[in-house]
C-alpha positions in Angstrom: -0.1 0.2 0.2 1.5 3.3 -0.8 2.6 5.6 1.9 -0.5 7.7 3.6 1.4 10.9 3.4 5.0 11.6 1.8 5.3 14.8 4.3 7.3 12.5 6.7 9.9 11.7 5.2 10.7 15.8 4.3 13.7 16.1 6.2 15.5 13.4 5.0 16.3 15.3 0.9 19.5 16.3 0.3 19.1 19.6 -2.2 17.9 19.2 -5.6 16.1 15.9 -5.0 13.1 14.4 -5.8 11.1 11.3 -3.9 8.3 9.6 -6.0 5.7 7.1 -4.4 4.0 4.8 -7.6 1.5 2.0 -8.0 0.3 0.9 -10.7 -2.1 -1.3 -11.2 -3.8 -3.5 -14.1 -6.8 -6.3 -15.0 -8.2 -6.8 -18.5 -10.5 -9.3 -19.7 -11.6 -10.6 -23.2 -13.4 -12.5 -24.7 -13.2 -14.7 -27.9 -16.4 -16.2 -29.8 -17.7 -15.7 -25.9 -15.4 -17.6 -24.1 -13.3 -16.0 -21.5 -9.5 -16.0 -23.1 -7.8 -13.2 -20.8 -8.9 -12.5 -16.9 -5.4 -11.0 -15.3 -4.5 -8.3 -13.3 -1.7 -6.7 -10.9 -0.6 -4.3 -8.9 3.1 -3.1 -8.8 5.3 -0.3 -6.6 7.7 0.9 -4.9 9.7 4.0 -4.6 12.2 5.9 -6.4 14.7 9.0 -5.6 16.8 11.5 -8.7 19.0 13.1 -7.2 20.8 16.2 -8.9 24.9 17.3 -8.6 27.1 19.4 -10.6 23.8 19.2 -13.5 24.0 15.5 -13.5 21.0 13.7 -12.0 21.1 10.0 -10.3 18.9 7.9 -9.8 17.5 5.1 -7.6 14.9 2.8 -7.2 13.4 -0.2 -4.7 10.1 -1.7 -4.7 7.8 -1.2 -1.7 6.4 1.2 0.4 9.1 0.3 3.4 10.6 3.5 5.3 13.9 2.3 5.7 13.6 2.4 1.5 13.4 6.4 1.2 16.4 6.8 2.8 18.3 4.1 0.6 16.8 5.4 -3.2 18.0 9.0 -1.2 21.7 7.8 -0.7 22.1 5.9 -3.7 20.6 8.2 -6.6 23.2 10.5 -4.8 25.7 8.3 -5.3 25.0 7.9 -8.2 24.6 11.2 -9.4 28.7 12.1 -7.8 29.3 9.4 -10.8 29.2 11.7 -13.5 29.1 15.2 -14.1 27.7 18.0 -16.6 28.6 21.8 -16.7 24.7 22.4 -18.3 23.8 24.7 -15.4 19.4 23.2 -14.5 17.3 26.8 -13.3 15.6 25.4 -10.4 12.1 24.9 -9.7 9.3 27.0 -8.5 7.4 24.8 -5.1 3.7 24.2 -6.0 1.0 21.8 -3.5 -1.0 20.0 -5.8 -3.7 17.5 -5.5 -5.2 16.0 -8.5 -7.5 12.4 -7.9 -9.5 11.2 -10.1 -13.0 8.7 -8.5 -11.6 5.2 -7.9 -13.2 3.1 -9.8 -16.0 0.7 -8.1 -16.4 -1.5 -10.3 -16.0 -5.0 -9.6 -14.5 -8.0 -11.9 -17.3 -10.0 -12.0 -19.8 -6.6 -12.9 -17.1 -5.9 -16.6 -17.0 -9.7 -17.2 -21.1 -10.0 -17.1 -20.6 -6.0 -19.6 -18.7 -7.8 -22.0 -20.8 -11.1 -21.9 -23.9 -8.2 -22.7 -21.7 -6.7 -25.3 -21.0 -10.3 -27.7 -25.3 -11.2 -27.0 -25.7 -8.3 -28.7 -23.7 -8.9 -31.3 -24.6 -12.4 -31.3 -28.1 -11.2 -31.6 -28.2 -7.9 -34.1 -25.1 -10.1 -35.9 -26.2 -12.5 -38.4 -22.7 -11.8 -40.4 -20.6 -11.8 -38.1 -18.6 -14.7 -38.7 -15.8 -14.1 -35.6 -15.8 -11.8 -32.4 -13.3 -10.5 -30.4 -13.7 -8.2 -26.7 -11.6 -6.6 -24.6 -11.9 -4.5 -21.4 -8.6 -3.7 -20.0 -8.6 -0.4 -16.7 -5.1 0.9 -16.3 -4.9 2.9 -12.9 -2.0 4.7 -11.4 -1.4 6.4 -8.0 1.7 8.8 -7.6 3.1 11.1 -4.8 6.0 12.7 -5.0 8.0 15.7 -2.8 10.4 17.8 -3.1 13.3 19.7 -1.5 12.2 22.9 -2.3 8.6 22.6 -0.9 6.5 20.5 -3.9 4.1 18.3 -3.1 2.0 16.4 -6.1 -0.5 13.7 -5.7 -2.2 12.6 -8.3 -4.8 9.7 -9.4 -5.4 8.7 -12.9 -7.5 5.6 -13.9 -7.9 4.8 -18.0 -10.5 2.0 -19.2 -10.6 0.8 -22.6 -13.5 -1.1 -24.6 -11.4 -3.3 -27.8 -14.2 -4.7 -30.3 -13.4 -6.9 -33.3 -15.8 -8.3 -35.7 -14.9 -10.9 -38.9 -17.0 -11.8 -41.8 -16.6 -12.7 -45.6 -16.9 -11.0 -48.1 -18.6 -11.9 -51.9 -15.2 -13.1 -53.0 -14.7 -14.9 -50.3 -12.0 -12.8 -48.4 -11.8 -12.1 -44.5 -12.2 -9.1 -43.5 -12.6 -7.3 -40.4 -13.2 -4.2 -38.5 -12.7 -3.0 -35.2 -13.7 -0.2 -32.9 -11.5 1.5 -29.3 -14.1 2.7 -26.8 -12.0 4.1 -24.0 -12.0 7.3 -21.5 -10.1 8.2 -18.0 -11.9 8.1 -14.4 -14.6 5.2 -12.5 -16.6 2.9 -15.2 -19.6 3.1 -13.7 -21.4 5.1 -15.3 -19.6 3.8 -18.7 -21.1 0.5 -18.0 -24.7 1.8 -17.0 -25.0 3.1 -20.2 -25.0 -0.1 -21.8 -27.5 1.8 -24.6 -25.0 3.9 -26.0 -22.3 1.4 -26.5 -25.1 -0.6 -28.2 -25.8 2.1 -30.7 -22.4 1.9 -30.7 -22.0 -1.6 -32.0 -24.6 -1.3 -34.3 -22.2 0.9 -36.4 -19.7 -1.0 -36.4 -22.3 -4.3 -37.4 -23.6 -1.9 -40.2 -19.6 -1.4 -41.3 -19.3 -4.2 -41.3 -21.7 -5.7 -43.4 -20.6 -2.5 -46.2 -17.1 -4.0 -46.0 -18.4 -7.6 -47.1 -19.6 -5.6 -50.2 -16.0 -3.2 -50.1 -14.1 -2.6 -53.6 -10.6 -1.8 -53.8 -9.1 1.7 -53.8 -6.3 2.0 -57.1 -3.4 3.4 -55.3 -2.7 7.1 -55.6 -2.8 10.4 -54.1 -6.0 11.1 -52.9 -7.6 13.6 -51.6 -8.9 12.3 -48.2 -11.0 13.5 -44.9 -9.7 11.5 -42.0 -11.3 10.2 -39.3 -10.5 10.8 -35.9 -8.7 8.1 -35.3 -6.4 8.3 -37.8 -6.1 12.0 -37.6 -4.6 11.4 -33.7 -2.7 8.8 -34.7 -0.9 10.6 -37.6 -1.0 13.4 -34.5 1.3 11.4 -32.4 2.7 9.3 -34.8 4.3 11.6 -37.6 4.0 14.7 -35.5 4.2 14.6 -31.9 7.3 12.5 -31.6 9.3 14.2 -33.7 8.3 17.5 -31.5 9.9 16.5 -28.0 13.2 18.0 -27.2 15.2 14.8 -27.1 14.2 13.7 -30.1 14.9 17.1 -31.8 17.8 17.7 -29.6 18.7 13.7 -31.3 18.3 15.0 -34.9 14.8 14.9 -35.4 12.8 16.8 -38.6 11.2 19.6 -36.3 14.6 20.5 -35.5 14.9 22.8 -38.8 11.7 24.3 -38.8 11.4 26.3 -35.8 9.7 29.8 -36.4 8.2 28.2 -39.8 5.1 27.2 -41.3 5.1 23.4 -41.6 1.5 23.0 -41.8 -1.4 25.0 -43.1 -2.4 28.1 -41.0 -5.8 26.6 -40.6 -3.6 24.2 -38.0 -2.6 24.7 -34.1 -1.7 21.9 -32.5 -0.5 22.0 -29.0 -0.1 19.3 -26.2 -2.2 20.4 -23.2 -1.4 20.2 -19.9 -4.5 19.7 -18.0 -7.2 22.0 -20.3 -7.9 22.7 -23.9 -10.2 25.8 -25.2 -11.9 25.7 -21.0 -12.9 21.7 -21.1 -10.3 19.4 -19.3 -9.1 16.7 -21.5 -8.2 13.2 -21.0 -5.0 13.4 -18.4 -4.9 16.5 -16.4 -1.6 16.1 -14.8 -0.8 19.5 -13.2 3.2 18.7 -11.8 5.3 16.3 -14.0 7.6 13.3 -12.4 10.4 16.0 -12.1 8.0 18.1 -10.0 8.1 20.8 -12.5 4.2 22.6 -12.6 3.1 21.1 -15.6 1.8 24.1 -18.6 0.9 23.6 -22.2 3.0 23.0 -25.0 2.0 24.6 -27.9 4.2 23.0 -31.2 1.6 24.5 -34.0 0.3 28.0 -33.6 -1.4 29.1 -37.4 0.3 26.6 -39.4 3.6 28.1 -37.8 6.2 25.9 -35.7 6.7 27.6 -32.5 7.9 25.4 -29.8 9.1 21.7 -28.1 7.9 19.7 -25.7 10.4 20.2 -22.8 11.8 18.4 -19.6 13.6 20.3 -17.0 17.6 19.5 -19.1 16.1 19.7 -22.5 14.7 22.9 -21.0 17.9 24.5 -20.1 19.2 23.4 -22.8 17.3 25.5 -25.5 17.4 28.4 -22.6 13.0 28.5 -22.7 11.0 27.2 -19.3 10.2 23.2 -19.0 6.4 22.5 -20.0 6.4 19.8 -17.3 6.4 16.9 -20.1 8.8 15.1 -17.9 7.5 11.2 -17.3 7.7 8.0 -16.0 5.1 5.3 -16.6 6.7 3.2 -13.2 8.4 3.5 -9.9 11.5 1.7 -11.2 11.5 4.6 -14.0 13.3 7.9 -15.0 10.9 10.4 -16.3 11.9 10.5 -20.0 9.6 13.2 -22.3 7.0 11.9 -23.1 2.9 13.1 -24.6 0.7 14.3 -22.4 -3.0 15.5 -24.8 -1.5 16.1 -28.0 -4.6 17.9 -30.3 -5.3 20.2 -33.0 -8.3 22.7 -31.8 -11.2 22.1 -33.6 -11.9 24.5 -37.3 -15.1 25.3 -38.1 -16.6 22.6 -41.3 -19.2 20.4 -40.2 -18.8 16.8 -41.5 -21.5 17.2 -43.7 -19.7 20.4 -45.3 -16.2 18.1 -45.5 -18.2 15.4 -47.6 -19.9 17.8 -49.9 -17.5 20.0 -50.4 -15.5 16.8 -51.8 -15.9 16.3 -55.7 -13.5 12.9 -55.3 -11.4 11.0 -52.6 -12.2 8.5 -49.8 -13.3 9.1 -46.1 -10.8 7.8 -43.6 -12.8 5.8 -40.7 -10.4 3.2 -38.8 -6.8 3.0 -38.0 -5.0 0.4 -37.6 -1.2 -0.5 -36.6 0.9 2.6 -37.7 4.1 3.4 -38.1 6.6 6.6 -38.6 10.4 8.1 -37.9 11.9 11.1 -36.7 11.4 12.7 -40.5 8.3 12.6 -40.1 7.7 10.0 -42.6 4.6 8.2 -41.5 2.5 5.0 -43.4 -0.9 4.1 -41.5 -3.1 0.9 -42.0 -6.4 2.1 -43.0 -9.0 -0.6 -42.2 -12.5 1.0 -43.0 -13.3 3.6 -45.0 -15.5 4.6 -47.7 -15.8 6.4 -51.7 -16.6 10.0 -52.0 -18.2 10.4 -54.9 -19.6 13.4 -56.1 -19.5 14.8 -52.6 -21.8 11.9 -51.5 -20.1 9.1 -49.7 -20.0 5.5 -51.5 -18.6 2.2 -51.3 -16.7 0.7 -48.5 -13.2 0.0 -49.3 -11.0 -2.6 -48.9 -8.1 -2.6 -45.9 -5.4 -0.2 -47.3 -2.6 1.7 -46.1 -1.7 6.1 -46.7 1.6 7.4 -46.5 3.5 10.6 -46.9 5.2 13.0 -44.8 3.7 14.9 -41.9 4.6 18.8 -42.3 3.6 18.4 -45.8 0.5 16.5 -45.3 -0.3 19.7 -42.7 -0.2 21.7 -45.0 -2.2 20.3 -47.6 -5.1 20.8 -45.1 -8.0 23.0 -46.6 -10.8 21.8 -44.0 -10.9 21.2 -40.3 -13.8 19.9 -38.7 -15.6 21.6 -35.8 -15.5 19.0 -33.4 -12.0 17.2 -31.6 -12.5 13.3 -30.9 -9.9 12.6 -28.0 -8.4 8.9 -27.8 -6.6 7.3 -24.7 -6.8 3.7 -24.8 -3.6 3.3 -26.4 -0.1 3.2 -25.0 2.6 4.4 -26.2 6.5 3.1 -26.8 9.2 4.9 -26.6 11.8 3.2 -23.9 9.0 2.6 -21.8 5.1 2.6 -22.4 3.4 5.5 -21.4 -0.8 6.0 -21.7 -0.9 9.6 -23.3 -4.4 11.5 -24.4 -4.0 12.4 -28.0 -7.3 14.7 -30.3 -8.1 15.7 -33.3 -11.0 17.2 -35.7 -11.4 16.2 -39.3 -9.3 17.0 -40.8 -9.3 16.8 -45.1 -5.4 16.6 -46.8 -3.9 15.2 -50.0 -2.0 11.6 -49.4 -0.9 9.3 -51.1 -3.1 6.0 -50.9 -2.0 2.0 -51.5 1.4 1.2 -52.8 4.4 2.7 -54.4 
């Protein structure tokens, strides 16, 4: 059990130190054609310390919450700091006191499993053309308590749930086709489980998408006008833009390092990594203090098409001569904080979905993404597992699985319509040396993309 209070250890803190206690808990349930195939849960936790000496940061961690471990990790971190040297001067941080706790999830395993079975039964009853179905429900919760020698004290509790549904059917030519849905959010699942009817409506849409895909057509490769749905747009924001503007990757040679102060997108695009709210509304993963003890603030990346900044921790901010944005995040108690995204999103525009479709003479509406990849050059490739033709300003046939690709900044520069509503996703785990829950958001985007092969 995590310490009730960290203040009891403040007198032990050496100068320029951070003491963090953290506990992560997970649960996972999955049904394959109605059979329970996964039923896992786990808890891990411990204490870590970071101590800075001569510009060099020492780190140490131990599992469990024994009081004796606190003195041990502080001594070990101090010793580790003494083994290195750096001429970099990292400015001190202001002290901050913050408590940011979401409502804890009080749903039981039995309730979550019954919910999954109810969804599975609904699919069986309403999806006569569904040949295979897979459903999962995962939760991830993390509790952190942190104190710094400067007087900072922070306490947070965050929980995320993710419901994944995959349906498979058979196309007219005998090929197997599938569609997916990822429904996710943060906070207690209680209200979500009670909203069964709302989830059923989403399943109706997914079943209809599968039926349409059974009659789908293959897309002719080439560059096309595309309307990116929320899911592929968020993947583009995260993979092809977000990682290129993390300051450690910028300092390592990311393409974004060449374009600070220059246009990289359409004037319609404003993109930021938001700390705790966006346009006056709370983001899915509000962060007020990062795992280095830095007060979290918005990192505005692109403003009206101009690249204006990066995401920073204390060290990268010192190297660049800017104020840290509070992007130093650690997944586990045993992880040293790295520069990570928080809630990375494009602000909404003014176009409705209907206006975007009707204004498109010929193109594609790309709804759901599968796997994707990108590198620090901004080049990306995203598999599209649900999409539709647009002809004469109207939606047409469903399309078979394809890929879209390009370079992030040229694609963002081609955007000529931005939707008026932002969709959020917090269902996945980002990998960068350690996993991390990150939130992503985007409106619909109309742009030019390369579709299919060479």
